[in-house]
Backbone as ProteinMPNN parsed JSONL, in Angstrom:
{"seq_chain_A": "MFEGLREIEAEIRYLTTEEGGRKTGVFSGYRGQFYYGGNDYDGFQFFPDLSDDQIVELGTTVRVCVRFLQERWDEIHSKHITVGMPFEIREGNRTVGRGRVTKL", "coords_chain_A": {"N_chain_A": [[0.855, -1.177, 0.0], [0.425, 2.291, -0.572], [1.508, 5.344, 0.855], [-1.045, 7.464, 1.827], [-2.703, 6.558, -0.149], [-5.223, 4.336, -1.398], [-5.648, 1.048, -2.519], [-7.189, -1.051, -4.915], [-7.906, -4.232, -6.466], [-8.6, -5.257, -9.813], [-10.148, -6.509, -12.819], [-9.715, -5.482, -16.089], [-10.921, -4.823, -19.322], [-9.734, -3.232, -22.004], [-11.264, -1.389, -24.475], [-11.256, -1.96, -28.021], [-10.221, 0.117, -30.793], [-12.139, -0.064, -32.799], [-14.351, -0.697, -31.315], [-14.924, 1.648, -30.166], [-13.045, 2.499, -28.39], [-9.791, 3.594, -27.211], [-7.126, 4.833, -29.367], [-4.614, 3.897, -29.01], [-2.806, 1.568, -26.914], [-2.413, 1.251, -23.292], [-0.215, 2.253, -20.588], [1.338, 1.38, -17.416], [0.355, 3.542, -14.801], [-1.514, 4.938, -16.136], [-4.306, 7.142, -16.275], [-7.14, 6.984, -16.718], [-10.585, 7.802, -16.202], [-12.269, 6.377, -13.468], [-15.309, 5.022, -13.511], [-18.42, 4.814, -12.012], [-21.715, 4.382, -10.665], [-22.788, 6.649, -11.845], [-20.859, 8.641, -11.757], [-17.584, 10.037, -12.379], [-14.29, 9.258, -11.292], [-10.955, 9.96, -10.161], [-8.578, 7.529, -10.794], [-5.709, 5.888, -10.577], [-4.067, 3.65, -12.658], [-2.336, 0.611, -12.524], [-0.327, -2.093, -13.674], [0.332, -5.029, -12.428], [1.293, -7.425, -13.487], [2.8, -6.835, -15.646], [5.741, -5.297, -17.068], [6.885, -1.947, -16.37], [7.315, -0.587, -18.761], [5.848, -1.936, -20.608], [3.21, -2.207, -22.896], [-0.364, -2.261, -22.628], [-2.261, -4.088, -24.666], [-4.996, -3.159, -26.689], [-8.257, -4.589, -26.337], [-7.586, -6.752, -24.828], [-7.836, -8.488, -21.68], [-6.768, -7.521, -18.522], [-5.103, -7.847, -15.336], [-5.36, -5.399, -12.875], [-4.205, -2.836, -10.681], [-5.87, -0.406, -9.026], [-5.487, 2.805, -7.883], [-6.59, 5.004, -5.402], [-6.93, 8.236, -3.881], [-6.524, 8.273, -0.397], [-8.241, 9.838, 1.182], [-10.463, 10.242, -0.557], [-11.231, 7.599, -0.793], [-12.051, 7.013, 1.839], [-14.171, 8.877, 2.159], [-15.965, 8.37, 0.012], [-15.622, 6.001, -1.801], [-15.276, 3.706, -0.11], [-17.777, 3.177, 0.798], [-19.178, 2.325, -1.376], [-17.819, 0.765, -3.345], [-17.511, -2.61, -4.163], [-16.534, -6.094, -4.108], [-16.739, -7.721, -7.189], [-18.236, -5.788, -8.367], [-19.228, -4.028, -11.274], [-17.611, -1.65, -13.463], [-16.657, 1.227, -15.42], [-14.026, 2.476, -17.523], [-13.237, 5.683, -18.409], [-12.694, 8.334, -20.773], [-13.245, 11.519, -20.717], [-16.535, 11.697, -21.824], [-16.496, 9.295, -23.064], [-16.455, 5.804, -23.155], [-13.741, 3.708, -22.568], [-12.916, 1.365, -21.53], [-13.915, -1.597, -19.731], [-14.673, -3.108, -16.631], [-14.331, -5.185, -13.643], [-14.41, -5.295, -10.113], [-12.097, -7.163, -8.237], [-10.803, -7.516, -5.809], [-10.599, -6.028, -2.596]], "CA_chain_A": [[0.0, 0.0, 0.0], [1.197, 3.51, -0.688], [1.112, 6.38, 1.81], [-2.075, 8.374, 1.339], [-3.451, 5.946, -1.252], [-5.917, 3.051, -1.184], [-5.549, 0.287, -3.759], [-8.049, -2.212, -5.13], [-7.568, -5.005, -7.661], [-9.711, -5.422, -10.738], [-9.853, -6.951, -14.178], [-10.218, -4.507, -17.053], [-10.727, -5.038, -20.753], [-9.725, -1.963, -22.714], [-11.948, -1.554, -25.757], [-10.494, -1.702, -29.237], [-10.614, 1.336, -31.515], [-13.378, -0.375, -33.52], [-15.427, -0.722, -30.32], [-15.062, 3.004, -29.643], [-12.008, 2.743, -27.385], [-8.619, 4.409, -27.546], [-6.379, 4.494, -30.591], [-3.393, 3.217, -28.578], [-2.899, 0.886, -25.632], [-2.065, 2.043, -22.109], [0.917, 1.851, -19.768], [1.17, 1.6, -15.977], [0.261, 4.955, -14.47], [-2.633, 5.501, -16.898], [-5.264, 7.762, -15.377], [-8.505, 7.1, -17.207], [-11.528, 7.997, -15.105], [-12.946, 5.204, -12.92], [-16.697, 5.463, -13.568], [-19.487, 3.958, -11.474], [-22.753, 5.119, -9.962], [-23.083, 7.92, -12.506], [-19.803, 9.629, -11.531], [-16.193, 9.752, -12.721], [-13.343, 9.493, -10.204], [-9.564, 9.691, -10.491], [-8.094, 6.217, -10.392], [-4.464, 5.585, -11.269], [-4.069, 2.225, -12.983], [-1.028, -0.024, -12.627], [-0.474, -3.466, -14.147], [1.363, -5.765, -11.697], [1.823, -8.567, -14.24], [3.555, -6.305, -16.784], [6.797, -4.346, -16.723], [6.405, -0.568, -16.499], [7.391, -0.106, -20.141], [5.056, -2.827, -21.46], [1.905, -1.635, -23.226], [-1.534, -3.133, -22.581], [-2.893, -4.074, -25.99], [-6.453, -3.002, -26.678], [-8.999, -5.819, -26.579], [-7.18, -7.799, -23.897], [-8.228, -8.312, -20.29], [-5.587, -7.541, -17.666], [-5.247, -7.572, -13.905], [-4.937, -4.024, -12.645], [-4.343, -2.229, -9.365], [-6.37, 0.956, -9.171], [-5.162, 3.544, -6.666], [-7.395, 6.186, -5.095], [-6.486, 8.985, -2.715], [-7.124, 7.717, 0.818], [-9.354, 10.697, 1.593], [-11.606, 9.925, -1.422], [-11.664, 6.253, -0.419], [-12.784, 7.1, 3.102], [-15.391, 9.675, 1.999], [-16.886, 7.921, -1.04], [-15.478, 4.656, -2.363], [-15.417, 2.636, 0.881], [-19.207, 2.947, 0.997], [-19.834, 1.93, -2.617], [-17.081, -0.23, -4.138], [-17.588, -3.966, -3.624], [-15.99, -7.144, -4.965], [-17.688, -8.131, -8.214], [-18.896, -4.608, -8.918], [-18.754, -3.584, -12.581], [-17.303, -0.234, -13.63], [-16.109, 1.584, -16.724], [-12.923, 3.424, -17.592], [-13.672, 6.666, -19.396], [-11.935, 9.533, -21.108], [-14.374, 12.414, -20.962], [-17.776, 10.908, -21.768], [-16.306, 8.113, -23.905], [-16.013, 4.592, -22.458], [-12.583, 3.098, -23.223], [-12.672, 0.077, -20.902], [-14.931, -2.11, -18.802], [-14.039, -4.019, -15.687], [-15.018, -5.554, -12.408], [-13.529, -5.312, -8.941], [-11.803, -8.526, -7.811], [-10.26, -7.555, -4.445], [-10.489, -4.732, -1.905]], "C_chain_A": [[0.897, 1.234, 0.0], [0.634, 4.567, 0.243], [0.095, 7.321, 1.175], [-2.915, 7.832, 0.203], [-4.111, 4.656, -0.792], [-5.95, 2.333, -2.52], [-6.557, -0.854, -3.775], [-7.506, -2.968, -6.334], [-8.811, -5.182, -8.503], [-9.205, -6.106, -11.997], [-10.487, -5.932, -15.107], [-9.932, -5.002, -18.45], [-10.833, -3.674, -21.407], [-10.282, -2.185, -24.113], [-11.011, -1.273, -26.928], [-10.984, -0.397, -29.865], [-11.944, 1.118, -32.22], [-14.589, -0.403, -32.585], [-15.664, 0.659, -29.699], [-14.034, 3.374, -28.597], [-10.896, 3.643, -27.898], [-8.015, 3.987, -28.879], [-5.1, 3.732, -30.258], [-3.633, 2.547, -27.226], [-2.468, 1.795, -24.494], [-0.878, 1.424, -21.377], [0.558, 2.017, -18.296], [1.236, 3.089, -15.69], [-0.866, 5.653, -15.214], [-3.704, 6.002, -15.935], [-6.609, 8.006, -16.058], [-9.438, 7.208, -16.015], [-12.227, 6.686, -14.75], [-14.4, 5.618, -12.743], [-17.642, 4.408, -12.998], [-20.503, 4.859, -10.786], [-23.064, 6.481, -10.558], [-22.024, 8.99, -12.343], [-18.437, 9.11, -11.955], [-15.302, 10.101, -11.533], [-11.934, 9.24, -10.714], [-9.188, 8.319, -9.955], [-6.864, 5.871, -11.208], [-4.343, 4.08, -11.446], [-2.645, 1.715, -13.212], [-1.229, -1.506, -12.904], [0.629, -4.336, -13.54], [1.972, -6.934, -12.465], [2.655, -8.139, -15.446], [4.677, -5.406, -16.288], [6.284, -2.933, -17.011], [6.425, -0.046, -17.931], [6.59, -0.97, -21.125], [3.657, -2.252, -21.653], [0.809, -2.693, -23.092], [-2.217, -3.006, -23.936], [-4.401, -3.962, -25.846], [-7.125, -4.324, -27.003], [-8.607, -6.957, -25.656], [-7.652, -7.461, -22.488], [-6.983, -8.46, -19.43], [-5.977, -7.342, -16.209], [-4.652, -6.192, -13.649], [-5.104, -3.664, -11.169], [-4.754, -0.786, -9.615], [-6.146, 1.656, -7.839], [-6.006, 4.814, -6.583], [-6.737, 6.928, -3.941], [-7.234, 8.457, -1.497], [-8.341, 8.532, 1.265], [-10.611, 10.414, 0.766], [-12.143, 8.536, -1.095], [-12.549, 6.316, 0.825], [-14.137, 7.793, 2.924], [-16.421, 9.02, 1.074], [-16.777, 6.421, -1.317], [-15.699, 3.528, -1.365], [-16.885, 2.27, 1.107], [-19.888, 2.328, -0.233], [-19.125, 0.827, -3.418], [-17.118, -1.572, -3.426], [-16.956, -4.948, -4.606], [-17.095, -7.6, -5.923], [-18.381, -6.972, -8.907], [-18.33, -4.25, -10.295], [-18.48, -2.082, -12.579], [-16.811, -0.014, -15.059], [-14.881, 2.462, -16.528], [-13.293, 4.389, -18.715], [-12.618, 7.74, -19.606], [-12.99, 10.535, -21.542], [-15.651, 11.597, -20.838], [-17.697, 9.641, -22.615], [-15.775, 6.944, -23.075], [-14.877, 3.948, -23.247], [-12.231, 1.743, -22.612], [-13.816, -0.3, -19.978], [-14.247, -3.121, -17.888], [-14.931, -4.402, -14.541], [-13.991, -5.653, -11.306], [-13.338, -6.764, -8.506], [-11.328, -8.622, -6.363], [-10.188, -6.138, -3.873], [-9.248, -4.711, -1.037]], "O_chain_A": [[2.01, 1.199, 0.525], [-0.582, 4.673, 0.405], [0.345, 7.901, 0.118], [-3.746, 8.548, -0.354], [-3.608, 3.971, 0.1], [-6.249, 2.944, -3.546], [-6.753, -1.537, -2.77], [-6.742, -2.42, -7.128], [-9.927, -5.249, -7.988], [-8.002, -6.258, -12.208], [-11.649, -5.562, -14.939], [-8.857, -5.528, -18.737], [-11.885, -3.036, -21.373], [-9.824, -3.063, -24.843], [-10.097, -0.455, -26.831], [-12.04, 0.12, -29.5], [-12.789, 2.013, -32.24], [-15.717, -0.161, -33.015], [-16.505, 0.812, -28.814], [-14.126, 4.436, -27.981], [-11.053, 4.355, -28.889], [-8.345, 2.94, -29.436], [-4.561, 3.012, -31.098], [-4.549, 2.915, -26.49], [-2.188, 2.975, -24.708], [-0.58, 0.239, -21.527], [-0.405, 2.706, -17.96], [2.059, 3.81, -16.256], [-1.148, 6.824, -14.959], [-3.977, 5.375, -14.912], [-7.155, 9.107, -15.983], [-9.103, 6.746, -14.924], [-12.715, 5.976, -15.629], [-14.699, 6.476, -11.912], [-17.658, 3.262, -13.446], [-20.178, 5.972, -10.374], [-23.548, 7.371, -9.859], [-22.243, 10.134, -12.74], [-18.165, 7.911, -11.901], [-15.521, 11.103, -10.853], [-11.731, 8.405, -11.595], [-9.455, 7.997, -8.798], [-6.967, 5.591, -12.402], [-4.501, 3.323, -10.488], [-1.867, 2.291, -13.973], [-2.191, -2.106, -12.424], [1.739, -4.381, -14.069], [3.064, -7.388, -12.123], [3.159, -8.985, -16.185], [4.577, -4.818, -15.211], [5.358, -2.752, -17.803], [5.642, 0.837, -18.281], [6.652, -0.754, -22.335], [3.0, -1.859, -20.689], [1.021, -3.866, -23.399], [-2.693, -1.932, -24.301], [-5.003, -4.6, -24.982], [-6.638, -5.09, -27.834], [-9.226, -8.02, -25.69], [-7.842, -6.293, -22.148], [-6.227, -9.417, -19.589], [-7.015, -6.762, -15.889], [-3.576, -5.864, -14.148], [-6.026, -4.131, -10.502], [-4.073, -0.043, -10.322], [-6.563, 1.162, -6.792], [-6.122, 5.58, -7.54], [-6.06, 6.317, -3.113], [-8.44, 8.22, -1.559], [-9.352, 7.966, 1.679], [-11.708, 10.351, 1.319], [-13.353, 8.311, -1.114], [-13.643, 5.751, 0.861], [-15.139, 7.343, 3.479], [-17.622, 9.108, 1.33], [-17.725, 5.669, -1.094], [-16.255, 2.492, -1.728], [-17.188, 1.166, 1.559], [-21.025, 1.864, -0.151], [-19.784, 0.041, -4.099], [-16.801, -1.668, -2.24], [-16.857, -4.661, -5.799], [-18.233, -7.831, -5.516], [-19.042, -7.161, -9.928], [-17.114, -4.174, -10.473], [-19.054, -1.338, -11.783], [-16.583, -0.968, -15.804], [-14.723, 3.109, -15.493], [-13.62, 3.972, -19.826], [-11.781, 8.011, -18.745], [-13.564, 10.407, -22.623], [-15.834, 10.881, -19.854], [-18.712, 8.988, -22.857], [-14.769, 7.076, -22.378], [-15.016, 3.672, -24.438], [-11.349, 1.048, -23.114], [-14.575, 0.548, -19.511], [-13.372, -3.878, -18.307], [-16.098, -4.018, -14.461], [-12.846, -6.045, -11.535], [-14.31, -7.515, -8.415], [-11.434, -9.684, -5.748], [-9.784, -5.19, -4.546], [-8.975, -3.711, -0.373]]}, "name": "protein", "num_of_chains": 1, "seq": "MFEGLREIEAEIRYLTTEEGGRKTGVFSGYRGQFYYGGNDYDGFQFFPDLSDDQIVELGTTVRVCVRFLQERWDEIHSKHITVGMPFEIREGNRTVGRGRVTKL"}
């Protein structure tokens, strides 16, 4: 765990360009918006099974650690995020990935 941060694990499938997703894959540290319950939240995404310079290819499902500020976790997420919960990753109002929480 990182000082001032709360981390959850999830599986995310980043949509292909043809599905309306990004034009390029993502790297650890990607900050697409974590969307659930009608709201977008900052969630830094890291891929523990990949090296930091390895790209996540669009259309694949990966294990991801999503990090939230501890204060936001305490105020909002701890009351709403549950194992098995679906969510989306968005850039603006465009969905670029879909996932589900696997571990709190």
